[in-house]
N, C-alpha and C positions, 0 to 999 in steps of 0.2 A: 542270757542264756546259750549255752553253750555246752561242748561235750562230748560225747560218743552219739547222744541222738539229737541235739539240734547244733547248728554250725555259730561262729561267731556271730554272726547277723540274726539268729533269732529263726532261722531256714531248717527246718526237718530236713534230717539227714539219716537218722539212725544209726547203723553201723557200717554204714558207706564212709568214705571219703570227700564227698561232694552230696549235695543235693540232686544233683541232677541226674547220677545214676539212680538215685533212691526214687525221684520222679520215675522215671523212665520204668523201673520194675513193677513200680504199682500202677503204672498204666498200661502193661501189659496181661499184668493179673484182672485188669477190669474186666476186659472182654471174656473173662472164663467165668467172672463170678456172675456179669451179667446173661450170660446162658444158663449158668446154673438158679440163676432166680424163675426165668423163663419155663425152666423144664420142669421145677419142684413146684412151682405158683400155678402150672394149670394142669398138672395132673390129675386124673379123676380124683385122686386120697390123699393127698398131698397135705401134710399135717401142719398149722399153723406154727410150730414149734421152727419148722423145717423152712417155710417161707420166711419169718422172721428171722432167720440167722442168715441167710443168704441173702436178704435188704439191707442187714447190720450190714453184712460183709459189703455191699455194694457202697453204701454210705460210708463207714470208715475208712477205703480205697480213696472215692473220691476227695473227702476230708484229706486225708493225708498227700494227695498229688497238689492240690492247693497249696498244703501247709508248707511243699519243699518251695514253692515259690519260684520253679523253673519255667523259662517261659518255653524252650525247647520241649520238655516234656506234656506242657498243657497243651502246647498245640499240636505235638503228634496226637495225644489222646485224644483230641476234641475232634481233628480230622479223620480220624483212624474211626470213631464213634459214628461219624456223621457217613463215611463211607459205607461203615457197616448195616449202619440205616435203610439204605440205596441196594445195597445186594440182599437186604433181608426177602425182596421182594421177588427173589427165587425161591425163596422156601416152600416147602409144603405147606397147604392150606392151613394147616391147624397152626402152625407156630409163626405164619408169616406177620401177622398184625402183631402180636406179643410181643417178638423179636423187637420188629421197628420200633413199637412203641418203649421198650423198653431201654433201647440205645439211645433215643432222641432225648427220652427223660433222662438218663444219666448223662450225657451232652448237656442238656441244660442245668444239671447238678452240680457239673462241672466249671461251668461259666460262673454260676450264681456263687459257688464257697469258694471261688478265685477273685471274685468281686470282693468276694467280705474277707476276705485273711491278706488282702493286700497283692495277690499274684496278680489280676488283672490289672493293674494301674502301673506293672510294668510293662504292658503291653501297649502302653498309650504313647502317641508317636513323640509326644515330646519326653518322654521316659528313656524310647527307645534312641532317640539323636543326644540325649545329654549321657547314657549310661555309659560307662566303660565297657563292660561284657560285648553290649551289641556293634559300641563301635572296634573294639578291636575284631570281634567275628565280620564285619562287612569288610576292613581292612586285607584280612586273610584271606577272603574270596576275590576279591580284587586281585591278589597277588598268585593265586593257584594255578591258573592256566601257567604263566610262568614257571613256576615251581614246577608242575605236571610235565614240562617239555625241559627241564634243566638233561635229566639224564632218561630220554624216553624207553631207551631198552632193558634198564637195571633197575630204574630210578637210584635215590639219592644214599638207600641204604636203611636198615631197619631202627627208627629211634631218630634219622636225623633231620627230619622234615620243619621239625619245630626248631631247631639249631640253625638249620639255613635261611628260616626263614626268617628269624630274631637277627642273623648276622646281616642280611643282604636285602630284605625287603622290608622289613618292619619300620614305621615311620621314626627317622632320629630322634625325636622327641622323648620316644619312650626308651627305657631301660628294662624292661622286663623279659626273661630268656624263657619263650615257648619250649616246652615238651612236647607239643605237636600241633597240630593244624586245628582243632576242634569242629573237624567235619571226618567223619570216617571216609568218606568216598575220596574227598580230596590229598587225606593223610598217605590212605594205602596207594592210592595211584602214585605219589609224587616217590614213596621209598621203595614201592616195588614196581615201577613203572606202568607203560599207560597200558600194556596186556592188562597188568591187574586191575587198571579201573575200569576197562572195558569189559572185563569177564564179572565183577563187582556188581555193574551198573545191569550187565545182564541180567543176573542170579538173581537179583534185589527185584529186578521188573516179572522176570520169573514169577517169584514166591507170591508178589502183590498180585498178581491178574491168576492165581490159580483157582478162587473160588471163582470169579468171573468166566474161565476159558471152561470149566466144568457146567456150570448155573447156565451155560447159552445153551448147550447142546443136551443137556442132561438131566432128566429132573432127581433132584436131591434125594437118598438114600430113605428108608423109612424109619419111623420113630424119631430119635433125637440124635441120629446122624448129624442132618443136616446143620444142626446146632452147634456141634464136636466142630464140623470143619470151618463154621463161619466164624466162630470165637477163636479157632485158631489161625486164621489167617487174619482177623482184622488185631488180632496180636502182634502180631509177624509186622504188619503194618506198622504199628505204632513203633517199634522198633527201628525200621525202615525209613519212616520221618525222622524218629529223634536222632537218628546217626548221623542226619544234616547238622546237627546243633552240638556234636559231639564224636565222641572216641569212645567205645565201652568194650574193647575188646580184652579189656585187662579185669573184667568183671564176672569171674566164676555164675554167680547165680541168674545174670544176663544171660550166659552162656546156654545154662543149662534151659531155660526158657525160651530164647532160639533155637535150641535144636527140636523140643518138644513139638514145638510150633510148625517146625521144617519138615519134621517125619509125618507129623498128620495132615498136612496142606498136601506134600507131594503125594501120600499112602493114598489120600480121596482122589487127586488128581487124575493119577494113572488108573485107580479104580472105577471111577463114574465117567472120566471124560472120555470122547472119542481121541481118534487120533486125529483129526483136522481141528480138533480145539486145542491141543496140545501141540500140533505146528504151529497155527495160528500164533497163540501165547507164545512160542519160540522166537516166530517171526519178530514181531511185536521186541520181543527183549533185546534182538540184536540188534533192530532200527535204533532201542533207547541208547545201545551200550555206542552205533556208529553218531549219532547225535552227541554226547557227552564227547568221544573222543576227538572229531570235528570239530565242536564248538570251542573247545580247550585252545584246541591248536592255531584256530582263526583269533581267539584274544589274546592267544601270547605273542600273534604277531603284531600288538598295537606299538604304538612309537614309546621310546622311555629315554630320560635323561641318561640312565647308566645300562650297561649289558653286562648281564652277569652269566659265568657259564662254569659251571660243574665239570673239572677236568677229573682225570686218574688219579691215585695217589695222595686223594685227600687234597686236591690243589683247586683255588679258586681264582679265575680270571674276571677282575673286576676292572673295566673301562670304560671312559668316558665315549657317548656315542658319537661326538662332536667334540673331539680332543682340539687344544692349540697347536697351532703349525710347529712343525719340528719337535713334536711331543715324544717322548720318549717312556720306554716301559720299564719297570722294575719288579724283583723280586721282593716280598716282602716276607720277612718272619717276625712275631708280633710277642712281647710277653704281657700273658694275661693281667699278672699281676698291676701291671704299668697303666694297662687301655681298658681293662675290665672284663668283664664274659661277654659283653656284646665290641669286640673291638672293628667288628666287620663295618659297624657304622660312621665307627671314629675313622677306620682308614676311606670311607665316602665321603665324609666331609672334608679330609685334606685334599683326596684327589678331585674335590669339586672347586676347589679355589688354587688346585698347584699349576705354575707355569711352565713347569718343567715336566711333569706325567700326565702322561694321558691313558696309562695301562698299570694296573698291580696284580700281578701273580702272586695270590698271597699262599702261604703254607699254613693248613692247619696248626694250631702250635699242639693241639691236643694228640698229634701223635707224630710220630718218629720222624726225624728229617732225611728227606729223599736229598742225597747228594747231587743229582742228576736235577732235577729241578730248581737245585737252589741256584747253581750255574748257568741258568737257560738265560740269563738275559744282563745284557751290558753294567748294571746296576743292580745293588744288591743292600736292602735298608733292612737295618736289625732296630732293633726296636729294646733295650731295656737290657735284663738277664740275658737276651739270645743274643747280645755280642759274646756270648760264650762260644758262639760257632765261627768267629772271624776268621778262623784257621782253613775251617773247612769252604770260606767260600772264594776258591780259588781257583782257576783252571774253567774249563768252560769258555764263553763268553764274557766273564766278568773283568770292567776295568775299572769299574768304583765303588768301594761299599763305604754307607752312610749309617753312622754309627749313632742311635738318639737315646741320649741319656744311657750309655752304658752302666753295667756294674761291675766290669771288669777288667784289669789292667790292660795295657797295651800286647795283642799279639800280630807278629809280620805277615801282613799277607802273603804266600810265596809267589806266588804272579809279578807281585809288585803293581796291585792296582792300587790307584788312589785313594787315600783314607782322608773322608769329610766325618768330623766329630762334633757333637752339639753335646755340649755340657752342662747339668742341672744345675740352678744356684744352689741344690742340697746336695749335691754329689759328695760323696765321701772326699776328704781332702787327697787323701793316697791317692786315691783313684785319681783325682784331676791333676794332681801334679803328673803322674804317670804319663797322663796324655799330653799335658801341655811341654814335657820333655821333649817327647813324640815329635811335636810342633814344632819345637827350636830345634831342633835336628833337620827340619825340612822334611819330615816322612809322613805327616799327616798335617791337614785344616781343621784348625779345633775354633769352635765356637760357643759362646755362652747364649741361653737363654735366661733372660729374667727371672723367670717365676720358677715355682716349683710346684711338684704333687702332679696327680694325675689330670692328667689334658694340656700342660705345660705346654708339651713337645707338638700338641695338634696345631695350639693357638699361636704359637712362637716360630718356630722354625720355618726358616724359608723354603717353600717348596717348589 
């Protein structure tokens, strides 16, 4: 069962590209429907058809969330409903009991529906331990503090967090190129800087406290206004909790719901709240931001085998924290066709067993080569098609150029740097002969690797 309505695994996704945003959208709609049920069901002259329609809407949305089988939205909706049931104690007396019962009943229905549809099974400990999605998220969270403090001022740049994680932090056993960090707070913080993380956490905390800050110090407004306020706040909390398990900024439908919820919450907060309640909520929000930023800084200081530093001009410095004696550094330019999209993990494996090198300064092959960065170390290593940059690896500090499986014919280095060439077993004969001729003339040291294909250089070159 698949197509626009269901994913390949049979999970409901309707017209979204994934079941996760679909589940989150339903979760955000649910509190509004519950408030509608309470408002219609307990009004003096409420018609049976209105009650039936509202109850059917709640039941349908609960089932839809369960059918997505998405753990993040399921947990976010369940947690927000429980929080809303506690918050309902501050409603006007006429609505307090009905709203609390409706929220708790909906939470129970969500749990039951999740169990019947198999979503609950994905929350069991054995499933979480064995599931690749949960395992990937745990690995990302473990690396998130270091990512957040790579470039704390300006961040890694829009869309760069997933790529950076894939190259330098993901388990070398995997070969998946992430598009993001699967956590809105970590992703925005890593890409936009620590100030963005602090502001995001503070804003989310302040909005989540909107109902509490008001209800503690002021009586909720007349009629159904309290229900509207509570529904908006619970809906917003669903999104804020769900953002721990994914990033949803690219979904306009969710953006509209967030905007409506935020406007309603802030409108009621500043209309009903007293000055001290708003200040108190702001103080708690600032404290949450300080804890998030400070905690990430402390966690980023943990000892590691490798150090990774993101420099300017798309340069990454990969180093061993305990390099061998007399280890040297090298500038590395890779060929993605030769080493794959996740070339950083291959370089990490090479560096781990190298007796020669203790640090690689890696130039990102997605961008134009910076000649200043290319000539900033005594050794330059060029993989595959990157051998076409041989003539530019001149000047500066360069004293030796290592070519690994070059695909181009020789070009002499202007400053007379020594050449070390590794030829693959499947190197084009004319290219191999050109390099061997250079070796016979004493202008290069040429060696061969016995294997051919991707990964041969990584396994056989004597680093």
